[in-house]
C-alpha positions in Angstrom: 12.2 -33.5 -6.5 9.1 -33.2 -4.3 10.8 -30.6 -2.2 11.3 -28.3 -5.2 7.6 -28.7 -6.2 6.4 -27.8 -2.7 8.8 -24.8 -2.6 7.5 -23.5 -6.0 3.8 -23.9 -5.0 4.4 -22.2 -1.7 6.2 -19.3 -3.4 3.3 -18.9 -5.9 0.8 -18.9 -3.0 2.7 -16.2 -1.2 3.0 -14.1 -4.3 -0.8 -14.4 -4.9 -1.5 -13.4 -1.3 0.8 -10.4 -1.5 -0.8 -9.3 -4.8 -4.3 -9.6 -3.4 -3.3 -7.7 -0.3 -1.9 -4.8 -2.4 -5.0 -4.8 -4.6 -7.2 -4.5 -1.5 -5.0 -1.6 -0.4 -5.4 0.1 -3.8 -9.1 -0.3 -3.5 -9.1 1.3 -0.1 -7.0 4.3 -1.3 -9.4 4.7 -4.3 -12.4 4.6 -2.0 -10.9 7.4 0.1 -10.4 9.5 -3.1 -6.6 9.7 -2.7 -6.1 9.6 -6.5 -8.5 12.4 -7.3 -6.5 15.5 -6.5 -3.8 16.7 -8.9 -1.9 18.4 -6.0 0.8 16.1 -4.6 3.1 16.4 -1.6 5.3 14.1 0.3 2.5 13.7 2.9 -0.1 12.7 0.2 2.3 10.2 -1.5 3.2 8.7 1.9 -0.4 8.4 3.0 -1.3 6.6 -0.3 1.7 4.2 0.0 0.9 3.4 3.6 -2.7 2.9 2.8 -1.8 0.5 0.0 0.7 -1.4 2.2 -1.8 -1.7 5.0 -4.2 -3.4 2.6 -7.1 -5.2 4.4 -6.3 -3.6 7.7 -7.9 -0.5 6.3 -11.3 -2.2 6.5 -10.9 -3.1 10.2 -10.3 0.5 11.3 -6.7 1.3 10.3 -6.6 4.8 8.8 -2.9 5.5 8.2 -1.8 9.1 7.5 1.6 10.4 7.0 2.7 14.0 7.9 6.0 15.2 6.6 7.6 18.5 6.0 10.4 19.0 3.6 13.1 21.6 4.4 12.4 25.0 2.9 15.1 26.7 0.8 17.0 29.4 2.4 16.2 33.0 1.4 
């Protein structure tokens, strides 16, 4: 049974690290005021998501931005 206990504790540790990583990313997005504007676009949503996923890398110089353009309807 020791193998199962090690596996469970390792899984919990990984979960905690991922949660802390994402919380740091949320803090970076909040500091950049990405949640302030009521206007949303695919570029803004993409930038927020990439910033959150980049997590602590934001604080060592990463400044991820997404630029996307949706197809326009025909006239």
